[in-house]
Backbone atoms as SQL, in Angstrom:
CREATE TABLE atoms (id INTEGER PRIMARY KEY, chain TEXT, resi INTEGER, resn TEXT, atom TEXT, x REAL, y REAL, z REAL);
INSERT INTO atoms VALUES
  (1, 'A', 1, 'MET', 'N', -41.573, 52.416, -51.336),
  (2, 'A', 1, 'MET', 'CA', -40.566, 53.230, -50.690),
  (3, 'A', 1, 'MET', 'C', -40.891, 53.503, -49.228),
  (4, 'A', 2, 'ARG', 'N', -41.945, 52.891, -48.701),
  (5, 'A', 2, 'ARG', 'CA', -42.272, 53.087, -47.290),
  (6, 'A', 2, 'ARG', 'C', -41.320, 52.262, -46.436),
  (7, 'A', 3, 'SER', 'N', -40.871, 52.822, -45.342),
  (8, 'A', 3, 'SER', 'CA', -40.058, 52.043, -44.413),
  (9, 'A', 3, 'SER', 'C', -40.996, 51.270, -43.496),
  (10, 'A', 4, 'MET', 'N', -40.624, 50.050, -43.180),
  (11, 'A', 4, 'MET', 'CA', -41.441, 49.205, -42.311),
  (12, 'A', 4, 'MET', 'C', -40.580, 48.753, -41.138),
  (13, 'A', 5, 'HIS', 'N', -40.778, 49.383, -40.016),
  (14, 'A', 5, 'HIS', 'CA', -40.062, 49.026, -38.796),
  (15, 'A', 5, 'HIS', 'C', -41.028, 48.311, -37.872),
  (16, 'A', 6, 'ARG', 'N', -40.539, 47.317, -37.178),
  (17, 'A', 6, 'ARG', 'CA', -41.340, 46.684, -36.132),
  (18, 'A', 6, 'ARG', 'C', -40.871, 47.280, -34.818),
  (19, 'A', 7, 'ILE', 'N', -41.806, 47.828, -34.095),
  (20, 'A', 7, 'ILE', 'CA', -41.500, 48.489, -32.828),
  (21, 'A', 7, 'ILE', 'C', -42.174, 47.720, -31.709),
  (22, 'A', 8, 'SER', 'N', -41.393, 47.250, -30.766),
  (23, 'A', 8, 'SER', 'CA', -41.901, 46.538, -29.592),
  (24, 'A', 8, 'SER', 'C', -41.672, 47.415, -28.378),
  (25, 'A', 9, 'LEU', 'N', -42.750, 47.799, -27.739),
  (26, 'A', 9, 'LEU', 'CA', -42.665, 48.621, -26.530),
  (27, 'A', 9, 'LEU', 'C', -43.174, 47.796, -25.360),
  (28, 'A', 10, 'GLY', 'N', -42.355, 47.648, -24.346),
  (29, 'A', 10, 'GLY', 'CA', -42.768, 46.944, -23.141),
  (30, 'A', 10, 'GLY', 'C', -43.718, 47.789, -22.310),
  (31, 'A', 11, 'HIS', 'N', -44.109, 47.252, -21.183),
  (32, 'A', 11, 'HIS', 'CA', -44.996, 47.941, -20.241),
  (33, 'A', 11, 'HIS', 'C', -44.523, 49.375, -20.011),
  (34, 'A', 12, 'GLY', 'N', -45.316, 50.348, -20.418),
  (35, 'A', 12, 'GLY', 'CA', -44.972, 51.749, -20.225),
  (36, 'A', 12, 'GLY', 'C', -43.820, 52.243, -21.082),
  (37, 'A', 13, 'GLY', 'N', -43.394, 51.454, -22.082),
  (38, 'A', 13, 'GLY', 'CA', -42.271, 51.847, -22.942),
  (39, 'A', 13, 'GLY', 'C', -42.595, 53.087, -23.780),
  (40, 'A', 14, 'VAL', 'N', -41.577, 53.882, -24.046),
  (41, 'A', 14, 'VAL', 'CA', -41.741, 55.134, -24.796),
  (42, 'A', 14, 'VAL', 'C', -40.643, 55.217, -25.854),
  (43, 'A', 15, 'THR', 'N', -41.008, 55.663, -27.063),
  (44, 'A', 15, 'THR', 'CA', -40.009, 55.876, -28.104),
  (45, 'A', 15, 'THR', 'C', -39.297, 57.203, -27.864),
  (46, 'A', 16, 'ALA', 'N', -38.203, 57.392, -28.542),
  (47, 'A', 16, 'ALA', 'CA', -37.562, 58.707, -28.574),
  (48, 'A', 16, 'ALA', 'C', -38.489, 59.659, -29.327),
  (49, 'A', 17, 'SER', 'N', -38.324, 60.939, -29.129),
  (50, 'A', 17, 'SER', 'CA', -39.060, 61.912, -29.943),
  (51, 'A', 17, 'SER', 'C', -38.522, 61.832, -31.359),
  (52, 'A', 18, 'MET', 'N', -39.429, 61.852, -32.329),
  (53, 'A', 18, 'MET', 'CA', -39.040, 61.745, -33.733),
  (54, 'A', 18, 'MET', 'C', -39.673, 62.871, -34.536),
  (55, 'A', 19, 'GLN', 'N', -39.038, 63.184, -35.666),
  (56, 'A', 19, 'GLN', 'CA', -39.559, 64.176, -36.603),
  (57, 'A', 19, 'GLN', 'C', -38.919, 63.897, -37.952),
  (58, 'A', 20, 'HIS', 'N', -39.727, 63.859, -39.006),
  (59, 'A', 20, 'HIS', 'CA', -39.235, 63.530, -40.337),
  (60, 'A', 20, 'HIS', 'C', -39.728, 64.563, -41.349),
  (61, 'A', 21, 'PRO', 'N', -38.989, 64.776, -42.434),
  (62, 'A', 21, 'PRO', 'CA', -39.448, 65.708, -43.470),
  (63, 'A', 21, 'PRO', 'C', -40.545, 65.109, -44.345),
  (64, 'A', 22, 'MET', 'N', -40.951, 63.872, -44.034),
  (65, 'A', 22, 'MET', 'CA', -42.001, 63.203, -44.794),
  (66, 'A', 22, 'MET', 'C', -43.028, 62.634, -43.820),
  (67, 'A', 23, 'GLU', 'N', -44.175, 62.180, -44.343),
  (68, 'A', 23, 'GLU', 'CA', -45.188, 61.580, -43.481),
  (69, 'A', 23, 'GLU', 'C', -44.708, 60.240, -42.922),
  (70, 'A', 24, 'ALA', 'N', -45.364, 59.796, -41.866),
  (71, 'A', 24, 'ALA', 'CA', -45.115, 58.471, -41.303),
  (72, 'A', 24, 'ALA', 'C', -46.469, 57.841, -40.998),
  (73, 'A', 25, 'VAL', 'N', -46.562, 56.530, -41.187),
  (74, 'A', 25, 'VAL', 'CA', -47.790, 55.792, -40.916),
  (75, 'A', 25, 'VAL', 'C', -47.437, 54.559, -40.094),
  (76, 'A', 26, 'TYR', 'N', -48.250, 54.268, -39.093),
  (77, 'A', 26, 'TYR', 'CA', -48.027, 53.113, -38.227),
  (78, 'A', 26, 'TYR', 'C', -49.322, 52.326, -38.064),
  (79, 'A', 27, 'TYR', 'N', -49.171, 51.001, -37.886),
  (80, 'A', 27, 'TYR', 'CA', -50.282, 50.095, -37.639),
  (81, 'A', 27, 'TYR', 'C', -50.015, 49.418, -36.301),
  (82, 'A', 28, 'VAL', 'N', -51.020, 49.404, -35.434),
  (83, 'A', 28, 'VAL', 'CA', -50.886, 48.798, -34.113),
  (84, 'A', 28, 'VAL', 'C', -51.296, 47.325, -34.204),
  (85, 'A', 29, 'ILE', 'N', -50.334, 46.442, -33.972),
  (86, 'A', 29, 'ILE', 'CA', -50.597, 45.003, -34.011),
  (87, 'A', 29, 'ILE', 'C', -51.279, 44.552, -32.721),
  (88, 'A', 30, 'SER', 'N', -50.743, 44.985, -31.584),
  (89, 'A', 30, 'SER', 'CA', -51.313, 44.592, -30.294),
  (90, 'A', 30, 'SER', 'C', -51.036, 45.683, -29.270),
  (91, 'A', 31, 'GLY', 'N', -51.835, 45.661, -28.215),
  (92, 'A', 31, 'GLY', 'CA', -51.713, 46.662, -27.171),
  (93, 'A', 31, 'GLY', 'C', -52.331, 47.981, -27.584),
  (94, 'A', 32, 'GLU', 'N', -52.116, 48.984, -26.787),
  (95, 'A', 32, 'GLU', 'CA', -52.592, 50.331, -27.089),
  (96, 'A', 32, 'GLU', 'C', -51.399, 51.275, -27.074),
  (97, 'A', 33, 'VAL', 'N', -51.424, 52.235, -27.998),
  (98, 'A', 33, 'VAL', 'CA', -50.338, 53.196, -28.133),
  (99, 'A', 33, 'VAL', 'C', -50.894, 54.605, -27.958),
  (100, 'A', 34, 'ASP', 'N', -50.270, 55.361, -27.089),
  (101, 'A', 34, 'ASP', 'CA', -50.599, 56.771, -26.904),
  (102, 'A', 34, 'ASP', 'C', -49.659, 57.556, -27.813),
  (103, 'A', 35, 'VAL', 'N', -50.205, 58.198, -28.834),
  (104, 'A', 35, 'VAL', 'CA', -49.416, 58.960, -29.791),
  (105, 'A', 35, 'VAL', 'C', -49.484, 60.430, -29.392),
  (106, 'A', 36, 'GLU', 'N', -48.340, 61.000, -29.112),
  (107, 'A', 36, 'GLU', 'CA', -48.276, 62.397, -28.661),
  (108, 'A', 36, 'GLU', 'C', -47.708, 63.262, -29.770),
  (109, 'A', 37, 'ASP', 'N', -48.496, 64.232, -30.219),
  (110, 'A', 37, 'ASP', 'CA', -48.057, 65.248, -31.181),
  (111, 'A', 37, 'ASP', 'C', -47.404, 66.354, -30.365),
  (112, 'A', 38, 'LEU', 'N', -46.094, 66.468, -30.458),
  (113, 'A', 38, 'LEU', 'CA', -45.356, 67.431, -29.639),
  (114, 'A', 38, 'LEU', 'C', -45.432, 68.852, -30.183),
  (115, 'A', 39, 'VAL', 'N', -45.985, 69.019, -31.391),
  (116, 'A', 39, 'VAL', 'CA', -46.167, 70.345, -31.982),
  (117, 'A', 39, 'VAL', 'C', -47.509, 70.933, -31.545),
  (118, 'A', 40, 'ALA', 'N', -48.579, 70.152, -31.756),
  (119, 'A', 40, 'ALA', 'CA', -49.928, 70.622, -31.407),
  (120, 'A', 40, 'ALA', 'C', -50.280, 70.351, -29.952),
  (121, 'A', 41, 'ASN', 'N', -49.397, 69.615, -29.241),
  (122, 'A', 41, 'ASN', 'CA', -49.621, 69.250, -27.847),
  (123, 'A', 41, 'ASN', 'C', -50.945, 68.501, -27.682),
  (124, 'A', 42, 'THR', 'N', -51.152, 67.486, -28.549),
  (125, 'A', 42, 'THR', 'CA', -52.342, 66.643, -28.486),
  (126, 'A', 42, 'THR', 'C', -51.915, 65.188, -28.342),
  (127, 'A', 43, 'ARG', 'N', -52.873, 64.355, -27.936),
  (128, 'A', 43, 'ARG', 'CA', -52.624, 62.925, -27.768),
  (129, 'A', 43, 'ARG', 'C', -53.766, 62.154, -28.409),
  (130, 'A', 44, 'GLN', 'N', -53.432, 60.936, -28.869),
  (131, 'A', 44, 'GLN', 'CA', -54.433, 60.059, -29.457),
  (132, 'A', 44, 'GLN', 'C', -54.117, 58.640, -29.010),
  (133, 'A', 45, 'LEU', 'N', -55.113, 57.925, -28.506),
  (134, 'A', 45, 'LEU', 'CA', -54.941, 56.540, -28.104),
  (135, 'A', 45, 'LEU', 'C', -55.376, 55.652, -29.264),
  (136, 'A', 46, 'VAL', 'N', -54.486, 54.758, -29.707),
  (137, 'A', 46, 'VAL', 'CA', -54.760, 53.880, -30.846),
  (138, 'A', 46, 'VAL', 'C', -54.627, 52.438, -30.381),
  (139, 'A', 47, 'GLY', 'N', -55.670, 51.649, -30.637),
  (140, 'A', 47, 'GLY', 'CA', -55.701, 50.263, -30.194),
  (141, 'A', 47, 'GLY', 'C', -55.362, 49.281, -31.301),
  (142, 'A', 48, 'PRO', 'N', -55.426, 47.992, -30.992),
  (143, 'A', 48, 'PRO', 'CA', -55.089, 46.944, -31.955),
  (144, 'A', 48, 'PRO', 'C', -55.924, 47.065, -33.230),
  (145, 'A', 49, 'GLY', 'N', -55.257, 46.943, -34.370),
  (146, 'A', 49, 'GLY', 'CA', -55.928, 47.071, -35.659),
  (147, 'A', 49, 'GLY', 'C', -56.062, 48.504, -36.126),
  (148, 'A', 50, 'GLY', 'N', -55.660, 49.463, -35.292),
  (149, 'A', 50, 'GLY', 'CA', -55.746, 50.877, -35.655),
  (150, 'A', 50, 'GLY', 'C', -54.489, 51.354, -36.362),
  (151, 'A', 51, 'MET', 'N', -54.656, 52.408, -37.139),
  (152, 'A', 51, 'MET', 'CA', -53.530, 53.036, -37.840),
  (153, 'A', 51, 'MET', 'C', -53.536, 54.520, -37.518),
  (154, 'A', 52, 'PHE', 'N', -52.360, 55.134, -37.627),
  (155, 'A', 52, 'PHE', 'CA', -52.308, 56.579, -37.474),
  (156, 'A', 52, 'PHE', 'C', -51.262, 57.162, -38.412),
  (157, 'A', 53, 'LEU', 'N', -51.528, 58.377, -38.842),
  (158, 'A', 53, 'LEU', 'CA', -50.681, 59.127, -39.774),
  (159, 'A', 53, 'LEU', 'C', -50.038, 60.284, -39.026),
  (160, 'A', 54, 'VAL', 'N', -48.761, 60.487, -39.263),
  (161, 'A', 54, 'VAL', 'CA', -48.037, 61.625, -38.701),
  (162, 'A', 54, 'VAL', 'C', -47.635, 62.507, -39.883),
  (163, 'A', 55, 'ASP', 'N', -48.075, 63.756, -39.870),
  (164, 'A', 55, 'ASP', 'CA', -47.759, 64.680, -40.962),
  (165, 'A', 55, 'ASP', 'C', -46.271, 65.028, -40.998),
  (166, 'A', 56, 'PRO', 'N', -45.775, 65.444, -42.169),
  (167, 'A', 56, 'PRO', 'CA', -44.364, 65.844, -42.278),
  (168, 'A', 56, 'PRO', 'C', -44.007, 66.933, -41.262),
  (169, 'A', 57, 'TRP', 'N', -42.809, 66.853, -40.743),
  (170, 'A', 57, 'TRP', 'CA', -42.208, 67.801, -39.801),
  (171, 'A', 57, 'TRP', 'C', -42.909, 67.870, -38.449),
  (172, 'A', 58, 'THR', 'N', -43.821, 66.944, -38.176),
  (173, 'A', 58, 'THR', 'CA', -44.480, 66.910, -36.873),
  (174, 'A', 58, 'THR', 'C', -43.603, 66.137, -35.894),
  (175, 'A', 59, 'ALA', 'N', -43.254, 66.754, -34.803),
  (176, 'A', 59, 'ALA', 'CA', -42.498, 66.053, -33.755),
  (177, 'A', 59, 'ALA', 'C', -43.482, 65.199, -32.971),
  (178, 'A', 60, 'TYR', 'N', -43.118, 63.928, -32.756),
  (179, 'A', 60, 'TYR', 'CA', -44.034, 63.012, -32.088),
  (180, 'A', 60, 'TYR', 'C', -43.265, 61.964, -31.302),
  (181, 'A', 61, 'ARG', 'N', -44.009, 61.302, -30.429),
  (182, 'A', 61, 'ARG', 'CA', -43.460, 60.163, -29.690),
  (183, 'A', 61, 'ARG', 'C', -44.630, 59.233, -29.371),
  (184, 'A', 62, 'MET', 'N', -44.303, 57.960, -29.167),
  (185, 'A', 62, 'MET', 'CA', -45.322, 56.947, -28.895),
  (186, 'A', 62, 'MET', 'C', -45.004, 56.262, -27.579),
  (187, 'A', 63, 'SER', 'N', -46.031, 55.969, -26.804),
  (188, 'A', 63, 'SER', 'CA', -45.831, 55.232, -25.554),
  (189, 'A', 63, 'SER', 'C', -46.866, 54.113, -25.466),
  (190, 'A', 64, 'ALA', 'N', -46.470, 53.032, -24.824),
  (191, 'A', 64, 'ALA', 'CA', -47.327, 51.852, -24.700),
  (192, 'A', 64, 'ALA', 'C', -48.182, 51.940, -23.449),
  (193, 'A', 65, 'SER', 'N', -49.316, 51.266, -23.524),
  (194, 'A', 65, 'SER', 'CA', -50.165, 51.135, -22.353),
  (195, 'A', 65, 'SER', 'C', -49.551, 50.115, -21.395),
  (196, 'A', 66, 'SER', 'N', -50.283, 49.768, -20.370),
  (197, 'A', 66, 'SER', 'CA', -49.738, 48.893, -19.328),
  (198, 'A', 66, 'SER', 'C', -49.338, 47.511, -19.828),
  (199, 'A', 67, 'GLU', 'N', -49.984, 47.006, -20.889),
  (200, 'A', 67, 'GLU', 'CA', -49.616, 45.669, -21.378),
  (201, 'A', 67, 'GLU', 'C', -48.551, 45.699, -22.462),
  (202, 'A', 68, 'GLY', 'N', -48.039, 46.860, -22.806),
  (203, 'A', 68, 'GLY', 'CA', -47.058, 46.976, -23.873),
  (204, 'A', 68, 'GLY', 'C', -47.751, 47.088, -25.222),
  (205, 'A', 69, 'ALA', 'N', -46.975, 47.180, -26.309),
  (206, 'A', 69, 'ALA', 'CA', -47.555, 47.335, -27.640),
  (207, 'A', 69, 'ALA', 'C', -46.575, 46.879, -28.705),
  (208, 'A', 70, 'GLU', 'N', -47.130, 46.426, -29.826),
  (209, 'A', 70, 'GLU', 'CA', -46.363, 46.050, -31.010),
  (210, 'A', 70, 'GLU', 'C', -46.919, 46.854, -32.178),
  (211, 'A', 71, 'LEU', 'N', -46.027, 47.489, -32.942),
  (212, 'A', 71, 'LEU', 'CA', -46.437, 48.293, -34.093),
  (213, 'A', 71, 'LEU', 'C', -45.554, 47.979, -35.283),
  (214, 'A', 72, 'VAL', 'N', -46.042, 48.306, -36.467),
  (215, 'A', 72, 'VAL', 'CA', -45.211, 48.311, -37.665),
  (216, 'A', 72, 'VAL', 'C', -45.477, 49.618, -38.395),
  (217, 'A', 73, 'GLY', 'N', -44.474, 50.096, -39.112),
  (218, 'A', 73, 'GLY', 'CA', -44.643, 51.305, -39.910),
  (219, 'A', 73, 'GLY', 'C', -43.406, 52.165, -39.889),
  (220, 'A', 74, 'GLY', 'N', -43.588, 53.387, -40.356),
  (221, 'A', 74, 'GLY', 'CA', -42.492, 54.334, -40.393),
  (222, 'A', 74, 'GLY', 'C', -42.702, 55.390, -41.455),
  (223, 'A', 75, 'PRO', 'N', -41.697, 56.221, -41.684),
  (224, 'A', 75, 'PRO', 'CA', -41.809, 57.307, -42.646),
  (225, 'A', 75, 'PRO', 'C', -41.776, 56.811, -44.094),
  (226, 'A', 76, 'CYS', 'N', -42.368, 57.600, -44.977),
  (227, 'A', 76, 'CYS', 'CA', -42.395, 57.290, -46.404),
  (228, 'A', 76, 'CYS', 'C', -42.067, 58.545, -47.203),
  (229, 'A', 77, 'PRO', 'N', -40.993, 58.519, -48.001),
  (230, 'A', 77, 'PRO', 'CA', -40.006, 57.455, -48.120),
  (231, 'A', 77, 'PRO', 'C', -39.186, 57.343, -46.832),
  (232, 'A', 78, 'ALA', 'N', -38.350, 56.339, -46.771),
  (233, 'A', 78, 'ALA', 'CA', -37.544, 56.111, -45.569),
  (234, 'A', 78, 'ALA', 'C', -36.724, 57.355, -45.225),
  (235, 'A', 79, 'ASP', 'N', -36.575, 57.611, -43.934),
  (236, 'A', 79, 'ASP', 'CA', -35.799, 58.754, -43.448),
  (237, 'A', 79, 'ASP', 'C', -34.383, 58.274, -43.109),
  (238, 'A', 80, 'PRO', 'N', -33.386, 58.622, -43.934),
  (239, 'A', 80, 'PRO', 'CA', -32.030, 58.119, -43.701),
  (240, 'A', 80, 'PRO', 'C', -31.443, 58.536, -42.352),
  (241, 'A', 81, 'THR', 'N', -31.939, 59.602, -41.735),
  (242, 'A', 81, 'THR', 'CA', -31.390, 60.026, -40.444),
  (243, 'A', 81, 'THR', 'C', -31.694, 59.017, -39.339),
  (244, 'A', 82, 'LEU', 'N', -32.698, 58.141, -39.548),
  (245, 'A', 82, 'LEU', 'CA', -32.994, 57.117, -38.551),
  (246, 'A', 82, 'LEU', 'C', -31.846, 56.129, -38.397),
  (247, 'A', 83, 'TYR', 'N', -30.996, 56.048, -39.403),
  (248, 'A', 83, 'TYR', 'CA', -29.942, 55.044, -39.420),
  (249, 'A', 83, 'TYR', 'C', -28.549, 55.637, -39.177),
  (250, 'A', 84, 'ASP', 'N', -28.465, 56.935, -38.905),
  (251, 'A', 84, 'ASP', 'CA', -27.168, 57.585, -38.714),
  (252, 'A', 84, 'ASP', 'C', -26.325, 56.916, -37.636),
  (253, 'A', 85, 'ALA', 'N', -26.934, 56.536, -36.545),
  (254, 'A', 85, 'ALA', 'CA', -26.186, 55.931, -35.437),
  (255, 'A', 85, 'ALA', 'C', -25.597, 54.568, -35.833),
  (256, 'A', 86, 'LEU', 'N', -26.198, 53.907, -36.785),
  (257, 'A', 86, 'LEU', 'CA', -25.692, 52.598, -37.221),
  (258, 'A', 86, 'LEU', 'C', -24.375, 52.725, -37.975),
  (259, 'A', 87, 'TRP', 'N', -24.147, 53.867, -38.587),
  (260, 'A', 87, 'TRP', 'CA', -22.974, 54.050, -39.437),
  (261, 'A', 87, 'TRP', 'C', -21.840, 54.788, -38.760),
  (262, 'A', 88, 'SER', 'N', -22.081, 55.339, -37.594),
  (263, 'A', 88, 'SER', 'CA', -21.003, 56.044, -36.915),
  (264, 'A', 88, 'SER', 'C', -20.176, 55.055, -36.099),
  (265, 'A', 89, 'ALA', 'N', -18.892, 55.224, -36.138),
  (266, 'A', 89, 'ALA', 'CA', -18.042, 54.286, -35.411),
  (267, 'A', 89, 'ALA', 'C', -17.245, 54.992, -34.340);
């Protein structure tokens, strides 16, 4: 029931701020990702082959280092609100 999204961030790319009622886990395929916990106001740098866990209800965002980054992962179980924009017309 884990969602698996592939996230490609270009040079200095940043995700939107996210928050889910469930945990989320990500694996860094390449590059380095700065993970910002917007609740605790902390940051963690995760490199290739690294994983990180985001606790439920934690607001967070990810940004790529200068060479960009590739990640896979997401919330578990899948968060249906991630897809709301796909269904609105």
